[in-house]
Steps between C-alpha positions, in 0.01 A plus 500: 500500500526694827376812320205299369420375854513858633265621226271204555462600865445866412282490190370150448574287196243647262640853532866408451654569160837403359577874495435515877740213558772646276466849651511376860794267428684778318539294183382519142168340404686285248711355780185374673390336173839330466417300813118478499243477221251713695380564854324160508831330422663705775225391743553133401878522548453684828268227627742225390788679672320547831362145506852367438651727767243383753546133424879517474515669837332212677607207282741236609544274199639217714181482709158419356323453833227734620737689720436772761827680427412539129158636590652733757758627249221570251302704751812684617570595139139611450521708817816677376348559156142555614420802280597334173318174571188677629492692173552188289231308690254786460298563186801675348651159438176400322518161669804406289735507798268275701453264205874470439576447868219242519638309201852486644387397849262240354785358292722480808227333707431255215868405490509448876181291493624296204827423674380453857139384512463144622131536582278416204196650674632842398429610145807686382294758305255569781778519759712728281220749440372487856843575646588760236168683531522503877857624502436775243182600686688541827781690327249740338310545827824580684615755241159659435439544873839664555662204677256461794732252672876465503708266283550247779125480571400458135767232452390307809134520397575375149714214627223403743246501214735309269586234758237246384647521150864491601439161664418367155749702298822488699723208412525224754 
């Protein structure tokens, strides 16, 4: 997978072949096919892996609140792994990385809203997609603009923007 990421950065997805991956990784072509059906399968598994790593790094399964420390941990992880996530959020990820991340964050937000919302003025679907789209948009902006502000600043800004929603989502 790391060989694939390196080649993705160097050549772009369209120009990568299974032979390139095998040669660079110093393994037989057949070994690649033992693990992946083709380069599209490898891209899918790569995206799944990096979405899971990102979410596992910031997750605290005991806490379903919209929490500044979870957001800060996510941005710290993105900062440390900037090159990989910039690549996956670019066209090389064909939007699959963004779509997968969106689905997982939307699911998490939906669970939080379903558990915590006491205000019936909020539509769960509208709120879920509004918050998810905004969060993903900020994350993409931050990565695509080479982290124009530090982790603390981005976390504080997001928490300020999320405050009207946390009043309705945090348990009382």
